[in-house]
Structure formats: C-alpha cells, structure tokens
PDB file of N, CA, C and O in Angstrom:
ATOM      1  N   MET A   1     -21.139   5.813 -21.415  1.00  0.00           N
ATOM      2  CA  MET A   1     -20.007   6.715 -21.393  1.00  0.00           C
ATOM      3  C   MET A   1     -18.767   5.935 -21.818  1.00  0.00           C
ATOM      4  O   MET A   1     -18.510   4.847 -21.303  1.00  0.00           O
ATOM      5  N   SER A   2     -18.025   6.466 -22.722  1.00  0.00           N
ATOM      6  CA  SER A   2     -16.819   5.795 -23.198  1.00  0.00           C
ATOM      7  C   SER A   2     -15.678   6.011 -22.213  1.00  0.00           C
ATOM      8  O   SER A   2     -15.768   6.837 -21.304  1.00  0.00           O
ATOM      9  N   CYS A   3     -14.617   5.262 -22.410  1.00  0.00           N
ATOM     10  CA  CYS A   3     -13.436   5.400 -21.563  1.00  0.00           C
ATOM     11  C   CYS A   3     -12.890   6.825 -21.638  1.00  0.00           C
ATOM     12  O   CYS A   3     -12.460   7.387 -20.631  1.00  0.00           O
ATOM     13  N   ALA A   4     -12.911   7.400 -22.835  1.00  0.00           N
ATOM     14  CA  ALA A   4     -12.427   8.776 -22.997  1.00  0.00           C
ATOM     15  C   ALA A   4     -13.283   9.750 -22.196  1.00  0.00           C
ATOM     16  O   ALA A   4     -12.766  10.707 -21.619  1.00  0.00           O
ATOM     17  N   SER A   5     -14.580   9.509 -22.161  1.00  0.00           N
ATOM     18  CA  SER A   5     -15.477  10.372 -21.389  1.00  0.00           C
ATOM     19  C   SER A   5     -15.192  10.271 -19.905  1.00  0.00           C
ATOM     20  O   SER A   5     -15.188  11.273 -19.190  1.00  0.00           O
ATOM     21  N   ILE A   6     -14.954   9.052 -19.448  1.00  0.00           N
ATOM     22  CA  ILE A   6     -14.628   8.866 -18.036  1.00  0.00           C
ATOM     23  C   ILE A   6     -13.337   9.594 -17.717  1.00  0.00           C
ATOM     24  O   ILE A   6     -13.241  10.260 -16.686  1.00  0.00           O
ATOM     25  N   GLN A   7     -12.348   9.479 -18.583  1.00  0.00           N
ATOM     26  CA  GLN A   7     -11.066  10.141 -18.345  1.00  0.00           C
ATOM     27  C   GLN A   7     -11.248  11.646 -18.248  1.00  0.00           C
ATOM     28  O   GLN A   7     -10.680  12.274 -17.354  1.00  0.00           O
ATOM     29  N   GLN A   8     -12.009  12.228 -19.128  1.00  0.00           N
ATOM     30  CA  GLN A   8     -12.221  13.661 -19.086  1.00  0.00           C
ATOM     31  C   GLN A   8     -12.969  14.067 -17.823  1.00  0.00           C
ATOM     32  O   GLN A   8     -12.701  15.128 -17.261  1.00  0.00           O
ATOM     33  N   THR A   9     -13.892  13.247 -17.377  1.00  0.00           N
ATOM     34  CA  THR A   9     -14.714  13.571 -16.216  1.00  0.00           C
ATOM     35  C   THR A   9     -13.910  13.583 -14.932  1.00  0.00           C
ATOM     36  O   THR A   9     -14.076  14.485 -14.111  1.00  0.00           O
ATOM     37  N   ILE A  10     -13.036  12.596 -14.738  1.00  0.00           N
ATOM     38  CA  ILE A  10     -12.327  12.504 -13.464  1.00  0.00           C
ATOM     39  C   ILE A  10     -10.808  12.566 -13.598  1.00  0.00           C
ATOM     40  O   ILE A  10     -10.099  12.244 -12.645  1.00  0.00           O
ATOM     41  N   SER A  11     -10.306  12.962 -14.729  1.00  0.00           N
ATOM     42  CA  SER A  11      -8.872  13.129 -14.953  1.00  0.00           C
ATOM     43  C   SER A  11      -8.084  11.886 -14.538  1.00  0.00           C
ATOM     44  O   SER A  11      -7.384  11.901 -13.526  1.00  0.00           O
ATOM     45  N   VAL A  12      -8.195  10.842 -15.297  1.00  0.00           N
ATOM     46  CA  VAL A  12      -7.575   9.559 -15.000  1.00  0.00           C
ATOM     47  C   VAL A  12      -6.122   9.549 -15.481  1.00  0.00           C
ATOM     48  O   VAL A  12      -5.849   9.862 -16.640  1.00  0.00           O
ATOM     49  N   PRO A  13      -5.185   9.188 -14.586  1.00  0.00           N
ATOM     50  CA  PRO A  13      -3.802   9.042 -15.036  1.00  0.00           C
ATOM     51  C   PRO A  13      -3.723   8.005 -16.161  1.00  0.00           C
ATOM     52  O   PRO A  13      -4.434   7.001 -16.114  1.00  0.00           O
ATOM     53  N   PRO A  14      -2.877   8.226 -17.168  1.00  0.00           N
ATOM     54  CA  PRO A  14      -2.831   7.335 -18.331  1.00  0.00           C
ATOM     55  C   PRO A  14      -2.550   5.878 -17.997  1.00  0.00           C
ATOM     56  O   PRO A  14      -3.107   4.988 -18.641  1.00  0.00           O
ATOM     57  N   GLU A  15      -1.705   5.609 -17.015  1.00  0.00           N
ATOM     58  CA  GLU A  15      -1.393   4.217 -16.695  1.00  0.00           C
ATOM     59  C   GLU A  15      -2.600   3.500 -16.086  1.00  0.00           C
ATOM     60  O   GLU A  15      -2.777   2.298 -16.286  1.00  0.00           O
ATOM     61  N   ILE A  16      -3.416   4.226 -15.358  1.00  0.00           N
ATOM     62  CA  ILE A  16      -4.630   3.626 -14.792  1.00  0.00           C
ATOM     63  C   ILE A  16      -5.646   3.378 -15.896  1.00  0.00           C
ATOM     64  O   ILE A  16      -6.273   2.320 -15.940  1.00  0.00           O
ATOM     65  N   LYS A  17      -5.810   4.338 -16.778  1.00  0.00           N
ATOM     66  CA  LYS A  17      -6.733   4.174 -17.904  1.00  0.00           C
ATOM     67  C   LYS A  17      -6.323   2.959 -18.741  1.00  0.00           C
ATOM     68  O   LYS A  17      -7.167   2.139 -19.102  1.00  0.00           O
ATOM     69  N   ALA A  18      -5.048   2.846 -19.042  1.00  0.00           N
ATOM     70  CA  ALA A  18      -4.561   1.735 -19.858  1.00  0.00           C
ATOM     71  C   ALA A  18      -4.798   0.402 -19.153  1.00  0.00           C
ATOM     72  O   ALA A  18      -5.249  -0.557 -19.778  1.00  0.00           O
ATOM     73  N   TYR A  19      -4.498   0.336 -17.862  1.00  0.00           N
ATOM     74  CA  TYR A  19      -4.697  -0.905 -17.117  1.00  0.00           C
ATOM     75  C   TYR A  19      -6.176  -1.301 -17.113  1.00  0.00           C
ATOM     76  O   TYR A  19      -6.512  -2.444 -17.421  1.00  0.00           O
ATOM     77  N   CYS A  20      -7.041  -0.377 -16.772  1.00  0.00           N
ATOM     78  CA  CYS A  20      -8.476  -0.686 -16.688  1.00  0.00           C
ATOM     79  C   CYS A  20      -9.051  -1.039 -18.060  1.00  0.00           C
ATOM     80  O   CYS A  20      -9.931  -1.894 -18.162  1.00  0.00           O
ATOM     81  N   SER A  21      -8.565  -0.393 -19.098  1.00  0.00           N
ATOM     82  CA  SER A  21      -9.015  -0.734 -20.453  1.00  0.00           C
ATOM     83  C   SER A  21      -8.608  -2.152 -20.821  1.00  0.00           C
ATOM     84  O   SER A  21      -9.391  -2.899 -21.408  1.00  0.00           O
ATOM     85  N   ARG A  22      -7.370  -2.521 -20.471  1.00  0.00           N
ATOM     86  CA  ARG A  22      -6.877  -3.869 -20.784  1.00  0.00           C
ATOM     87  C   ARG A  22      -7.702  -4.934 -20.090  1.00  0.00           C
ATOM     88  O   ARG A  22      -8.079  -5.928 -20.711  1.00  0.00           O
ATOM     89  N   ILE A  23      -7.987  -4.741 -18.814  1.00  0.00           N
ATOM     90  CA  ILE A  23      -8.667  -5.806 -18.092  1.00  0.00           C
ATOM     91  C   ILE A  23     -10.175  -5.823 -18.322  1.00  0.00           C
ATOM     92  O   ILE A  23     -10.839  -6.813 -18.013  1.00  0.00           O
ATOM     93  N   SER A  24     -10.715  -4.743 -18.859  1.00  0.00           N
ATOM     94  CA  SER A  24     -12.154  -4.733 -19.124  1.00  0.00           C
ATOM     95  C   SER A  24     -12.485  -5.396 -20.451  1.00  0.00           C
ATOM     96  O   SER A  24     -13.649  -5.693 -20.720  1.00  0.00           O
ATOM     97  N   GLY A  25     -11.484  -5.629 -21.276  1.00  0.00           N
ATOM     98  CA  GLY A  25     -11.699  -6.297 -22.553  1.00  0.00           C
ATOM     99  C   GLY A  25     -12.400  -5.402 -23.560  1.00  0.00           C
ATOM    100  O   GLY A  25     -12.428  -4.179 -23.418  1.00  0.00           O
ATOM    101  N   GLU A  26     -12.951  -6.018 -24.552  1.00  0.00           N
ATOM    102  CA  GLU A  26     -13.577  -5.285 -25.644  1.00  0.00           C
ATOM    103  C   GLU A  26     -14.872  -4.601 -25.239  1.00  0.00           C
ATOM    104  O   GLU A  26     -15.269  -3.615 -25.860  1.00  0.00           O
ATOM    105  N   GLU A  27     -15.532  -5.104 -24.218  1.00  0.00           N
ATOM    106  CA  GLU A  27     -16.832  -4.581 -23.832  1.00  0.00           C
ATOM    107  C   GLU A  27     -16.768  -3.168 -23.271  1.00  0.00           C
ATOM    108  O   GLU A  27     -17.718  -2.402 -23.430  1.00  0.00           O
ATOM    109  N   GLN A  28     -15.682  -2.812 -22.626  1.00  0.00           N
ATOM    110  CA  GLN A  28     -15.512  -1.493 -22.019  1.00  0.00           C
ATOM    111  C   GLN A  28     -16.737  -1.130 -21.177  1.00  0.00           C
ATOM    112  O   GLN A  28     -17.279  -0.030 -21.289  1.00  0.00           O
ATOM    113  N   ASN A  29     -17.157  -2.058 -20.347  1.00  0.00           N
ATOM    114  CA  ASN A  29     -18.305  -1.865 -19.471  1.00  0.00           C
ATOM    115  C   ASN A  29     -18.104  -0.631 -18.606  1.00  0.00           C
ATOM    116  O   ASN A  29     -17.131  -0.538 -17.859  1.00  0.00           O
ATOM    117  N   ARG A  30     -19.028   0.313 -18.712  1.00  0.00           N
ATOM    118  CA  ARG A  30     -18.907   1.601 -18.016  1.00  0.00           C
ATOM    119  C   ARG A  30     -18.799   1.425 -16.507  1.00  0.00           C
ATOM    120  O   ARG A  30     -17.943   2.038 -15.868  1.00  0.00           O
ATOM    121  N   GLY A  31     -19.661   0.592 -15.937  1.00  0.00           N
ATOM    122  CA  GLY A  31     -19.623   0.382 -14.491  1.00  0.00           C
ATOM    123  C   GLY A  31     -18.313  -0.235 -14.045  1.00  0.00           C
ATOM    124  O   GLY A  31     -17.740   0.164 -13.032  1.00  0.00           O
ATOM    125  N   PHE A  32     -17.844  -1.212 -14.808  1.00  0.00           N
ATOM    126  CA  PHE A  32     -16.580  -1.858 -14.481  1.00  0.00           C
ATOM    127  C   PHE A  32     -15.431  -0.864 -14.585  1.00  0.00           C
ATOM    128  O   PHE A  32     -14.577  -0.798 -13.701  1.00  0.00           O
ATOM    129  N   MET A  33     -15.416  -0.093 -15.669  1.00  0.00           N
ATOM    130  CA  MET A  33     -14.348   0.895 -15.855  1.00  0.00           C
ATOM    131  C   MET A  33     -14.322   1.894 -14.709  1.00  0.00           C
ATOM    132  O   MET A  33     -13.258   2.200 -14.170  1.00  0.00           O
ATOM    133  N   ARG A  34     -15.475   2.395 -14.344  1.00  0.00           N
ATOM    134  CA  ARG A  34     -15.549   3.382 -13.259  1.00  0.00           C
ATOM    135  C   ARG A  34     -15.038   2.784 -11.955  1.00  0.00           C
ATOM    136  O   ARG A  34     -14.262   3.418 -11.239  1.00  0.00           O
ATOM    137  N   THR A  35     -15.473   1.562 -11.643  1.00  0.00           N
ATOM    138  CA  THR A  35     -15.033   0.901 -10.416  1.00  0.00           C
ATOM    139  C   THR A  35     -13.535   0.653 -10.446  1.00  0.00           C
ATOM    140  O   THR A  35     -12.836   0.918  -9.467  1.00  0.00           O
ATOM    141  N   CYS A  36     -13.044   0.148 -11.560  1.00  0.00           N
ATOM    142  CA  CYS A  36     -11.607  -0.115 -11.707  1.00  0.00           C
ATOM    143  C   CYS A  36     -10.803   1.164 -11.500  1.00  0.00           C
ATOM    144  O   CYS A  36      -9.825   1.177 -10.752  1.00  0.00           O
ATOM    145  N   ILE A  37     -11.216   2.228 -12.161  1.00  0.00           N
ATOM    146  CA  ILE A  37     -10.500   3.495 -12.062  1.00  0.00           C
ATOM    147  C   ILE A  37     -10.515   4.020 -10.630  1.00  0.00           C
ATOM    148  O   ILE A  37      -9.483   4.465 -10.128  1.00  0.00           O
ATOM    149  N   GLU A  38     -11.646   3.976  -9.981  1.00  0.00           N
ATOM    150  CA  GLU A  38     -11.738   4.444  -8.591  1.00  0.00           C
ATOM    151  C   GLU A  38     -10.839   3.624  -7.674  1.00  0.00           C
ATOM    152  O   GLU A  38     -10.134   4.181  -6.833  1.00  0.00           O
ATOM    153  N   GLN A  39     -10.861   2.306  -7.834  1.00  0.00           N
ATOM    154  CA  GLN A  39     -10.040   1.442  -6.980  1.00  0.00           C
ATOM    155  C   GLN A  39      -8.551   1.651  -7.242  1.00  0.00           C
ATOM    156  O   GLN A  39      -7.751   1.688  -6.307  1.00  0.00           O
ATOM    157  N   GLU A  40      -8.187   1.786  -8.503  1.00  0.00           N
ATOM    158  CA  GLU A  40      -6.777   2.009  -8.835  1.00  0.00           C
ATOM    159  C   GLU A  40      -6.290   3.364  -8.303  1.00  0.00           C
ATOM    160  O   GLU A  40      -5.182   3.460  -7.775  1.00  0.00           O
ATOM    161  N   ARG A  41      -7.106   4.396  -8.441  1.00  0.00           N
ATOM    162  CA  ARG A  41      -6.723   5.727  -7.941  1.00  0.00           C
ATOM    163  C   ARG A  41      -6.584   5.722  -6.423  1.00  0.00           C
ATOM    164  O   ARG A  41      -5.668   6.340  -5.882  1.00  0.00           O
ATOM    165  N   THR A  42      -7.485   5.030  -5.736  1.00  0.00           N
ATOM    166  CA  THR A  42      -7.416   4.935  -4.280  1.00  0.00           C
ATOM    167  C   THR A  42      -6.141   4.213  -3.857  1.00  0.00           C
ATOM    168  O   THR A  42      -5.442   4.659  -2.947  1.00  0.00           O
ATOM    169  N   ALA A  43      -5.844   3.104  -4.516  1.00  0.00           N
ATOM    170  CA  ALA A  43      -4.631   2.346  -4.197  1.00  0.00           C
ATOM    171  C   ALA A  43      -3.387   3.179  -4.490  1.00  0.00           C
ATOM    172  O   ALA A  43      -2.440   3.175  -3.703  1.00  0.00           O
ATOM    173  N   GLN A  44      -3.381   3.887  -5.606  1.00  0.00           N
ATOM    174  CA  GLN A  44      -2.243   4.744  -5.960  1.00  0.00           C
ATOM    175  C   GLN A  44      -2.021   5.797  -4.878  1.00  0.00           C
ATOM    176  O   GLN A  44      -0.887   6.020  -4.453  1.00  0.00           O
ATOM    177  N   GLN A  45      -3.084   6.438  -4.435  1.00  0.00           N
ATOM    178  CA  GLN A  45      -2.961   7.475  -3.411  1.00  0.00           C
ATOM    179  C   GLN A  45      -2.456   6.899  -2.095  1.00  0.00           C
ATOM    180  O   GLN A  45      -1.613   7.506  -1.434  1.00  0.00           O
ATOM    181  N   ARG A  46      -2.957   5.747  -1.715  1.00  0.00           N
ATOM    182  CA  ARG A  46      -2.486   5.112  -0.472  1.00  0.00           C
ATOM    183  C   ARG A  46      -1.003   4.783  -0.548  1.00  0.00           C
ATOM    184  O   ARG A  46      -0.277   4.947   0.432  1.00  0.00           O
ATOM    185  N   LEU A  47      -0.551   4.318  -1.712  1.00  0.00           N
ATOM    186  CA  LEU A  47       0.869   4.008  -1.876  1.00  0.00           C
ATOM    187  C   LEU A  47       1.728   5.258  -1.763  1.00  0.00           C
ATOM    188  O   LEU A  47       2.806   5.218  -1.169  1.00  0.00           O
ATOM    189  N   VAL A  48       1.267   6.358  -2.324  1.00  0.00           N
ATOM    190  CA  VAL A  48       2.011   7.626  -2.266  1.00  0.00           C
ATOM    191  C   VAL A  48       2.188   8.071  -0.813  1.00  0.00           C
ATOM    192  O   VAL A  48       3.214   8.653  -0.459  1.00  0.00           O
ATOM    193  N   GLU A  49       1.212   7.802   0.004  1.00  0.00           N
ATOM    194  CA  GLU A  49       1.232   8.249   1.394  1.00  0.00           C
ATOM    195  C   GLU A  49       2.034   7.340   2.320  1.00  0.00           C
ATOM    196  O   GLU A  49       2.271   7.694   3.475  1.00  0.00           O
ATOM    197  N   MET A  50       2.452   6.185   1.835  1.00  0.00           N
ATOM    198  CA  MET A  50       3.153   5.213   2.668  1.00  0.00           C
ATOM    199  C   MET A  50       4.664   5.385   2.584  1.00  0.00           C
ATOM    200  O   MET A  50       5.199   5.868   1.587  1.00  0.00           O
ATOM    201  N   THR A  51       5.336   4.978   3.655  1.00  0.00           N
ATOM    202  CA  THR A  51       6.790   4.870   3.648  1.00  0.00           C
ATOM    203  C   THR A  51       7.104   3.393   3.450  1.00  0.00           C
ATOM    204  O   THR A  51       6.779   2.556   4.293  1.00  0.00           O
ATOM    205  N   ILE A  52       7.741   3.087   2.324  1.00  0.00           N
ATOM    206  CA  ILE A  52       7.955   1.693   1.947  1.00  0.00           C
ATOM    207  C   ILE A  52       9.447   1.451   1.748  1.00  0.00           C
ATOM    208  O   ILE A  52      10.088   2.174   0.986  1.00  0.00           O
ATOM    209  N   PRO A  53      10.013   0.446   2.419  1.00  0.00           N
ATOM    210  CA  PRO A  53      11.427   0.124   2.206  1.00  0.00           C
ATOM    211  C   PRO A  53      11.684  -0.210   0.730  1.00  0.00           C
ATOM    212  O   PRO A  53      10.817  -0.763   0.053  1.00  0.00           O
ATOM    213  N   SER A  54      12.859   0.123   0.251  1.00  0.00           N
ATOM    214  CA  SER A  54      13.169  -0.047  -1.172  1.00  0.00           C
ATOM    215  C   SER A  54      13.068  -1.496  -1.627  1.00  0.00           C
ATOM    216  O   SER A  54      12.626  -1.752  -2.747  1.00  0.00           O
ATOM    217  N   HIS A  55      13.467  -2.451  -0.791  1.00  0.00           N
ATOM    218  CA  HIS A  55      13.391  -3.861  -1.211  1.00  0.00           C
ATOM    219  C   HIS A  55      11.939  -4.309  -1.378  1.00  0.00           C
ATOM    220  O   HIS A  55      11.642  -5.142  -2.234  1.00  0.00           O
ATOM    221  N   VAL A  56      11.044  -3.766  -0.572  1.00  0.00           N
ATOM    222  CA  VAL A  56       9.623  -4.091  -0.703  1.00  0.00           C
ATOM    223  C   VAL A  56       9.070  -3.446  -1.976  1.00  0.00           C
ATOM    224  O   VAL A  56       8.308  -4.072  -2.713  1.00  0.00           O
ATOM    225  N   THR A  57       9.452  -2.203  -2.227  1.00  0.00           N
ATOM    226  CA  THR A  57       9.014  -1.514  -3.443  1.00  0.00           C
ATOM    227  C   THR A  57       9.447  -2.282  -4.677  1.00  0.00           C
ATOM    228  O   THR A  57       8.642  -2.505  -5.582  1.00  0.00           O
ATOM    229  N   THR A  58      10.701  -2.687  -4.727  1.00  0.00           N
ATOM    230  CA  THR A  58      11.231  -3.417  -5.881  1.00  0.00           C
ATOM    231  C   THR A  58      10.471  -4.723  -6.098  1.00  0.00           C
ATOM    232  O   THR A  58      10.053  -5.027  -7.215  1.00  0.00           O
ATOM    233  N   TYR A  59      10.296  -5.484  -5.035  1.00  0.00           N
ATOM    234  CA  TYR A  59       9.602  -6.770  -5.134  1.00  0.00           C
ATOM    235  C   TYR A  59       8.155  -6.576  -5.582  1.00  0.00           C
ATOM    236  O   TYR A  59       7.680  -7.271  -6.480  1.00  0.00           O
ATOM    237  N   CYS A  60       7.468  -5.644  -4.962  1.00  0.00           N
ATOM    238  CA  CYS A  60       6.045  -5.467  -5.241  1.00  0.00           C
ATOM    239  C   CYS A  60       5.798  -4.839  -6.616  1.00  0.00           C
ATOM    240  O   CYS A  60       4.782  -5.124  -7.250  1.00  0.00           O
ATOM    241  N   LYS A  61       6.714  -3.992  -7.081  1.00  0.00           N
ATOM    242  CA  LYS A  61       6.581  -3.463  -8.443  1.00  0.00           C
ATOM    243  C   LYS A  61       6.690  -4.593  -9.464  1.00  0.00           C
ATOM    244  O   LYS A  61       5.924  -4.649 -10.426  1.00  0.00           O
ATOM    245  N   LYS A  62       7.646  -5.488  -9.246  1.00  0.00           N
ATOM    246  CA  LYS A  62       7.788  -6.625 -10.159  1.00  0.00           C
ATOM    247  C   LYS A  62       6.518  -7.464 -10.179  1.00  0.00           C
ATOM    248  O   LYS A  62       6.054  -7.873 -11.243  1.00  0.00           O
ATOM    249  N   LEU A  63       5.965  -7.717  -9.013  1.00  0.00           N
ATOM    250  CA  LEU A  63       4.731  -8.489  -8.931  1.00  0.00           C
ATOM    251  C   LEU A  63       3.595  -7.755  -9.638  1.00  0.00           C
ATOM    252  O   LEU A  63       2.843  -8.363 -10.400  1.00  0.00           O
ATOM    253  N   SER A  64       3.469  -6.468  -9.392  1.00  0.00           N
ATOM    254  CA  SER A  64       2.418  -5.665 -10.020  1.00  0.00           C
ATOM    255  C   SER A  64       2.556  -5.663 -11.538  1.00  0.00           C
ATOM    256  O   SER A  64       1.570  -5.845 -12.252  1.00  0.00           O
ATOM    257  N   TYR A  65       3.765  -5.459 -12.031  1.00  0.00           N
ATOM    258  CA  TYR A  65       3.980  -5.440 -13.479  1.00  0.00           C
ATOM    259  C   TYR A  65       3.636  -6.787 -14.109  1.00  0.00           C
ATOM    260  O   TYR A  65       3.150  -6.844 -15.238  1.00  0.00           O
ATOM    261  N   SER A  66       3.890  -7.872 -13.371  1.00  0.00           N
ATOM    262  CA  SER A  66       3.594  -9.202 -13.925  1.00  0.00           C
ATOM    263  C   SER A  66       2.091  -9.434 -14.074  1.00  0.00           C
ATOM    264  O   SER A  66       1.672 -10.329 -14.808  1.00  0.00           O
ATOM    265  N   THR A  67       1.289  -8.643 -13.391  1.00  0.00           N
ATOM    266  CA  THR A  67      -0.165  -8.777 -13.484  1.00  0.00           C
ATOM    267  C   THR A  67      -0.797  -7.665 -14.307  1.00  0.00           C
ATOM    268  O   THR A  67      -2.022  -7.544 -14.345  1.00  0.00           O
ATOM    269  N   GLY A  68       0.019  -6.855 -14.962  1.00  0.00           N
ATOM    270  CA  GLY A  68      -0.514  -5.798 -15.812  1.00  0.00           C
ATOM    271  C   GLY A  68      -0.315  -4.397 -15.290  1.00  0.00           C
ATOM    272  O   GLY A  68      -0.703  -3.438 -15.957  1.00  0.00           O
ATOM    273  N   GLY A  69       0.275  -4.244 -14.121  1.00  0.00           N
ATOM    274  CA  GLY A  69       0.570  -2.919 -13.607  1.00  0.00           C
ATOM    275  C   GLY A  69      -0.489  -2.334 -12.687  1.00  0.00           C
ATOM    276  O   GLY A  69      -0.699  -1.121 -12.682  1.00  0.00           O
ATOM    277  N   SER A  70      -1.144  -3.157 -11.924  1.00  0.00           N
ATOM    278  CA  SER A  70      -2.210  -2.714 -11.037  1.00  0.00           C
ATOM    279  C   SER A  70      -1.675  -2.117  -9.740  1.00  0.00           C
ATOM    280  O   SER A  70      -0.842  -2.716  -9.060  1.00  0.00           O
ATOM    281  N   TYR A  71      -2.175  -0.914  -9.409  1.00  0.00           N
ATOM    282  CA  TYR A  71      -1.847  -0.324  -8.117  1.00  0.00           C
ATOM    283  C   TYR A  71      -2.475  -1.124  -6.976  1.00  0.00           C
ATOM    284  O   TYR A  71      -1.924  -1.168  -5.876  1.00  0.00           O
ATOM    285  N   GLN A  72      -3.610  -1.750  -7.226  1.00  0.00           N
ATOM    286  CA  GLN A  72      -4.252  -2.560  -6.193  1.00  0.00           C
ATOM    287  C   GLN A  72      -3.381  -3.763  -5.836  1.00  0.00           C
ATOM    288  O   GLN A  72      -3.244  -4.107  -4.662  1.00  0.00           O
ATOM    289  N   VAL A  73      -2.802  -4.392  -6.833  1.00  0.00           N
ATOM    290  CA  VAL A  73      -1.908  -5.525  -6.598  1.00  0.00           C
ATOM    291  C   VAL A  73      -0.674  -5.041  -5.846  1.00  0.00           C
ATOM    292  O   VAL A  73      -0.218  -5.691  -4.906  1.00  0.00           O
ATOM    293  N   MET A  74      -0.139  -3.908  -6.260  1.00  0.00           N
ATOM    294  CA  MET A  74       1.038  -3.331  -5.596  1.00  0.00           C
ATOM    295  C   MET A  74       0.720  -3.044  -4.132  1.00  0.00           C
ATOM    296  O   MET A  74       1.508  -3.388  -3.250  1.00  0.00           O
ATOM    297  N   LEU A  75      -0.415  -2.425  -3.865  1.00  0.00           N
ATOM    298  CA  LEU A  75      -0.792  -2.099  -2.491  1.00  0.00           C
ATOM    299  C   LEU A  75      -0.963  -3.357  -1.647  1.00  0.00           C
ATOM    300  O   LEU A  75      -0.477  -3.414  -0.517  1.00  0.00           O
ATOM    301  N   ALA A  76      -1.640  -4.350  -2.176  1.00  0.00           N
ATOM    302  CA  ALA A  76      -1.833  -5.601  -1.430  1.00  0.00           C
ATOM    303  C   ALA A  76      -0.489  -6.250  -1.102  1.00  0.00           C
ATOM    304  O   ALA A  76      -0.283  -6.750   0.004  1.00  0.00           O
ATOM    305  N   CYS A  77       0.402  -6.235  -2.056  1.00  0.00           N
ATOM    306  CA  CYS A  77       1.742  -6.796  -1.853  1.00  0.00           C
ATOM    307  C   CYS A  77       2.492  -6.020  -0.776  1.00  0.00           C
ATOM    308  O   CYS A  77       3.072  -6.616   0.131  1.00  0.00           O
ATOM    309  N   VAL A  78       2.483  -4.701  -0.873  1.00  0.00           N
ATOM    310  CA  VAL A  78       3.190  -3.859   0.102  1.00  0.00           C
ATOM    311  C   VAL A  78       2.623  -4.097   1.504  1.00  0.00           C
ATOM    312  O   VAL A  78       3.380  -4.276   2.458  1.00  0.00           O
ATOM    313  N   GLU A  79       1.316  -4.100   1.626  1.00  0.00           N
ATOM    314  CA  GLU A  79       0.705  -4.316   2.939  1.00  0.00           C
ATOM    315  C   GLU A  79       1.090  -5.667   3.515  1.00  0.00           C
ATOM    316  O   GLU A  79       1.373  -5.779   4.708  1.00  0.00           O
ATOM    317  N   LYS A  80       1.103  -6.685   2.680  1.00  0.00           N
ATOM    318  CA  LYS A  80       1.490  -8.027   3.143  1.00  0.00           C
ATOM    319  C   LYS A  80       2.953  -8.043   3.573  1.00  0.00           C
ATOM    320  O   LYS A  80       3.290  -8.554   4.641  1.00  0.00           O
ATOM    321  N   GLU A  81       3.814  -7.483   2.736  1.00  0.00           N
ATOM    322  CA  GLU A  81       5.240  -7.478   3.059  1.00  0.00           C
ATOM    323  C   GLU A  81       5.522  -6.669   4.323  1.00  0.00           C
ATOM    324  O   GLU A  81       6.343  -7.088   5.139  1.00  0.00           O
ATOM    325  N   LEU A  82       4.875  -5.541   4.507  1.00  0.00           N
ATOM    326  CA  LEU A  82       5.089  -4.732   5.691  1.00  0.00           C
ATOM    327  C   LEU A  82       4.591  -5.426   6.948  1.00  0.00           C
ATOM    328  O   LEU A  82       5.159  -5.247   8.025  1.00  0.00           O
ATOM    329  N   SER A  83       3.539  -6.215   6.818  1.00  0.00           N
ATOM    330  CA  SER A  83       3.012  -6.928   7.987  1.00  0.00           C
ATOM    331  C   SER A  83       3.952  -8.029   8.446  1.00  0.00           C
ATOM    332  O   SER A  83       3.866  -8.495   9.582  1.00  0.00           O
ATOM    333  N   GLU A  84       4.842  -8.439   7.568  1.00  0.00           N
ATOM    334  CA  GLU A  84       5.779  -9.520   7.896  1.00  0.00           C
ATOM    335  C   GLU A  84       7.142  -9.020   8.337  1.00  0.00           C
ATOM    336  O   GLU A  84       8.018  -9.826   8.649  1.00  0.00           O
ATOM    337  N   LEU A  85       7.342  -7.707   8.369  1.00  0.00           N
ATOM    338  CA  LEU A  85       8.647  -7.166   8.805  1.00  0.00           C
ATOM    339  C   LEU A  85       8.789  -7.205  10.294  1.00  0.00           C
ATOM    340  O   LEU A  85       9.818  -6.791  10.827  1.00  0.00           O
TER     341      LEU A  85
END
C-alpha cells in the first residue's frame, strides 16, 4: 500500500503524512508508515486534550520542529516539562 493509499484509508493530516514520509526514507515501508502515522495521530490527539502553559508550548514546538515536526517529540517534551513544574 502506498502512502497515498494509507492517507485515503485513515484520513491522515498532511503534516503527519509529510513527517512520516520524510523519516521513512525512499523505501516507504508500509508497516513503518502505518506505525508512524498511528503514533503521530495518537500524540497529536493527546496534545489537543492537554492544558499546556504557553512557555512550555513555545519551547516544545521549537524542539519538535528541530527534529522534523513530530507530535511524539512534542508530547514527550510537554510531559517532561509539566512533570518538572
């Protein structure tokens, strides 16, 4: 199944599709893509449901963008920062 097929099947947000495509490289491994997309969507949803102070959001977005824009990285950062407040 191609990346486009996966997107049509589960309606993948474009930023998640782009991130997972970038990190999967040229091979576009179906299993890897599916796992990446599921993990990114789960992390995105968890972030939407959280109340996050603006300074934590700003810091963690910068960190996430520096790694390619991963919601998983953003979530891990937010959870760490919140545990230290």
